[in-house]
C-alpha positions in Angstrom: -21.0 99.6 -67.3 -22.6 102.5 -69.2 -25.4 104.4 -67.5 -28.7 104.6 -69.3 -29.6 108.1 -70.4 -32.9 109.6 -69.4 -35.8 109.1 -71.9 -33.8 106.3 -73.7 -36.0 103.3 -74.5 -35.1 100.0 -73.0 -34.2 97.8 -76.0 -35.4 94.5 -74.3 -38.7 96.0 -73.4 -39.1 97.4 -76.9 -38.4 94.1 -78.5 -40.7 92.3 -76.0 -43.5 94.6 -77.0 -43.1 93.9 -80.7 -42.7 90.2 -80.1 -46.0 90.2 -78.1 -47.6 91.9 -81.1 -46.3 89.2 -83.4 -47.8 86.6 -81.0 -51.2 88.3 -81.3 -50.9 88.1 -85.1 -50.0 84.4 -84.9 -53.0 83.8 -82.5 -55.3 85.6 -85.0 -53.9 83.6 -87.9 -54.4 80.3 -86.0 -57.9 81.2 -85.1 -58.7 82.2 -88.7 -56.9 79.1 -90.2 -58.6 76.6 -87.9 -62.0 78.4 -87.7 -61.7 78.5 -83.9 -63.2 81.6 -82.6 -64.5 82.7 -86.0 -68.0 82.8 -84.4 -66.9 86.0 -82.7 -67.9 88.7 -85.3 -65.8 91.5 -83.9 -62.6 89.3 -84.1 -63.4 87.5 -87.3 -62.1 90.3 -89.6 -58.7 90.3 -87.7 -58.4 86.6 -87.9 -59.1 86.4 -91.6 -56.8 89.4 -92.3 -53.9 87.7 -90.6 -54.4 84.6 -92.7 -54.6 86.6 -95.9 -51.5 88.6 -95.0 -49.5 85.5 -94.0 -50.3 83.7 -97.2 -50.1 86.9 -99.3 -47.6 89.7 -99.3 -46.9 89.7 -95.6 -46.9 93.5 -95.3 -48.6 93.5 -92.0 -46.3 90.9 -90.6 -43.3 92.8 -91.9 -44.4 96.0 -90.1 -44.5 93.9 -86.9 -41.1 92.2 -87.5 -39.1 95.3 -88.6 -39.0 97.1 -85.2 -38.0 93.9 -83.4 -35.2 93.3 -86.0 -36.8 89.9 -87.0 -36.7 88.4 -90.4 -40.3 88.3 -91.8 -39.7 85.0 -93.7 -38.3 83.2 -90.7 -41.2 84.4 -88.5 -43.8 83.5 -91.2 -42.3 80.0 -91.4 -42.6 79.6 -87.6 -46.2 80.8 -87.7 -47.1 78.4 -90.5 -45.5 75.6 -88.5 -47.7 76.7 -85.6 -50.8 76.6 -87.9 -50.1 73.0 -88.7 -50.0 72.1 -84.9 -53.1 74.3 -84.3 -55.0 72.5 -87.0 -54.1 69.1 -85.7 -55.0 70.0 -82.1 -58.4 71.6 -83.1 -59.2 68.5 -85.2 -58.5 66.3 -82.2 -60.8 68.4 -80.0 -57.9 69.8 -77.9 -58.3 73.5 -78.7 -55.7 75.9 -79.9 -52.1 75.4 -78.6 -50.4 77.7 -76.2 -47.9 80.3 -77.5 -45.3 81.4 -75.1 -44.1 85.0 -75.3 -41.5 87.1 -73.5 -43.9 87.5 -70.5 -43.9 83.7 -70.0 -40.2 83.7 -69.2 -40.6 85.0 -65.7 -44.2 84.1 -64.9 -44.5 80.7 -66.5 -47.6 81.9 -68.3 -48.2 81.9 -72.0 -50.7 83.2 -74.5 -53.6 80.8 -75.4 -54.1 80.9 -79.1 
Protein backbone atom coordinates (compact mmCIF):
# COMPACT_ATOMS: atom_id res chain seq x y z
CA UNK A 1 0.00 0.00 0.00
CA UNK A 2 1.37 3.38 -1.02
CA UNK A 3 1.76 6.00 1.69
CA UNK A 4 -0.06 9.30 1.28
CA UNK A 5 2.31 12.22 0.77
CA UNK A 6 1.92 15.24 3.06
CA UNK A 7 -0.28 18.05 1.68
CA UNK A 8 -1.86 15.70 -0.87
CA UNK A 9 -5.65 16.03 -1.05
CA UNK A 10 -7.80 13.06 -0.18
CA UNK A 11 -9.58 12.21 -3.45
CA UNK A 12 -12.68 10.79 -1.75
CA UNK A 13 -13.07 13.86 0.45
CA UNK A 14 -12.52 16.10 -2.57
CA UNK A 15 -15.22 14.33 -4.56
CA UNK A 16 -17.60 14.31 -1.58
CA UNK A 17 -17.20 18.08 -1.29
CA UNK A 18 -18.15 18.66 -4.93
CA UNK A 19 -21.00 16.14 -4.78
CA UNK A 20 -22.35 18.04 -1.77
CA UNK A 21 -22.19 21.26 -3.82
CA UNK A 22 -24.16 19.54 -6.60
CA UNK A 23 -26.77 18.49 -4.03
CA UNK A 24 -27.14 22.12 -2.93
CA UNK A 25 -27.60 23.07 -6.62
CA UNK A 26 -30.26 20.34 -6.98
CA UNK A 27 -31.99 21.54 -3.80
CA UNK A 28 -32.03 25.10 -5.12
CA UNK A 29 -33.38 23.94 -8.48
CA UNK A 30 -36.13 21.92 -6.77
CA UNK A 31 -37.12 24.87 -4.59
CA UNK A 32 -37.20 27.20 -7.59
CA UNK A 33 -39.04 24.71 -9.81
CA UNK A 34 -41.76 23.90 -7.29
CA UNK A 35 -41.99 27.33 -5.71
CA UNK A 36 -41.24 25.84 -2.29
CA UNK A 37 -39.17 28.30 -0.33
CA UNK A 38 -39.47 31.06 -2.93
CA UNK A 39 -40.93 33.24 -0.19
CA UNK A 40 -37.41 33.51 1.24
CA UNK A 41 -36.08 36.62 -0.57
CA UNK A 42 -32.40 35.94 0.17
CA UNK A 43 -32.57 32.45 -1.36
CA UNK A 44 -35.02 33.20 -4.20
CA UNK A 45 -32.27 34.41 -6.54
CA UNK A 46 -30.20 31.23 -6.06
CA UNK A 47 -33.25 29.03 -6.59
CA UNK A 48 -34.21 30.74 -9.83
CA UNK A 49 -30.60 30.88 -11.08
CA UNK A 50 -30.29 27.11 -10.61
CA UNK A 51 -33.47 26.49 -12.62
CA UNK A 52 -32.35 28.87 -15.39
CA UNK A 53 -28.93 27.22 -15.53
CA UNK A 54 -30.34 23.68 -15.52
CA UNK A 55 -32.69 24.41 -18.41
CA UNK A 56 -30.19 26.72 -20.14
CA UNK A 57 -26.51 26.31 -20.91
CA UNK A 58 -25.65 24.44 -17.65
CA UNK A 59 -22.41 26.37 -17.17
CA UNK A 60 -22.84 26.58 -13.40
CA UNK A 61 -23.62 22.87 -13.15
CA UNK A 62 -20.63 22.06 -15.37
CA UNK A 63 -18.36 24.01 -13.00
CA UNK A 64 -19.63 21.84 -10.15
CA UNK A 65 -19.40 18.54 -12.05
CA UNK A 66 -15.95 18.99 -13.58
CA UNK A 67 -13.88 18.75 -10.37
CA UNK A 68 -15.79 15.63 -9.31
CA UNK A 69 -15.25 14.01 -12.72
CA UNK A 70 -19.00 13.79 -13.34
CA UNK A 71 -20.77 14.09 -16.69
CA UNK A 72 -22.90 17.25 -16.65
CA UNK A 73 -25.61 15.75 -18.90
CA UNK A 74 -26.00 12.68 -16.69
CA UNK A 75 -26.17 14.82 -13.55
CA UNK A 76 -28.65 17.21 -15.22
CA UNK A 77 -30.89 14.28 -16.20
CA UNK A 78 -30.83 13.00 -12.61
CA UNK A 79 -31.71 16.46 -11.26
CA UNK A 80 -34.57 16.81 -13.77
CA UNK A 81 -35.89 13.42 -12.63
CA UNK A 82 -35.66 14.71 -9.05
CA UNK A 83 -37.65 17.82 -10.09
CA UNK A 84 -40.48 15.62 -11.33
CA UNK A 85 -40.62 13.82 -7.98
CA UNK A 86 -40.36 17.09 -6.05
CA UNK A 87 -43.17 18.63 -8.07
CA UNK A 88 -45.46 15.66 -7.40
CA UNK A 89 -44.66 15.62 -3.67
CA UNK A 90 -45.19 19.36 -3.24
CA UNK A 91 -48.49 19.12 -5.16
CA UNK A 92 -49.56 16.33 -2.79
CA UNK A 93 -48.68 18.48 0.22
CA UNK A 94 -45.77 16.28 1.28
CA UNK A 95 -42.96 18.85 0.93
CA UNK A 96 -39.73 18.44 -0.94
CA UNK A 97 -38.11 14.97 -1.08
CA UNK A 98 -34.92 14.07 0.74
CA UNK A 99 -31.65 13.98 -1.25
CA UNK A 100 -28.98 11.71 0.17
CA UNK A 101 -25.38 12.84 -0.22
CA UNK A 102 -22.03 11.34 0.71
CA UNK A 103 -22.50 12.33 4.35
CA UNK A 104 -25.62 10.14 4.54
CA UNK A 105 -23.63 6.95 3.92
CA UNK A 106 -22.27 6.77 7.46
CA UNK A 107 -24.80 8.80 9.38
CA UNK A 108 -28.08 7.79 7.80
CA UNK A 109 -28.88 11.48 7.33
CA UNK A 110 -29.71 13.17 4.07
CA UNK A 111 -30.27 16.67 2.83
CA UNK A 112 -33.85 17.92 2.86
CA UNK A 113 -34.57 19.70 -0.41
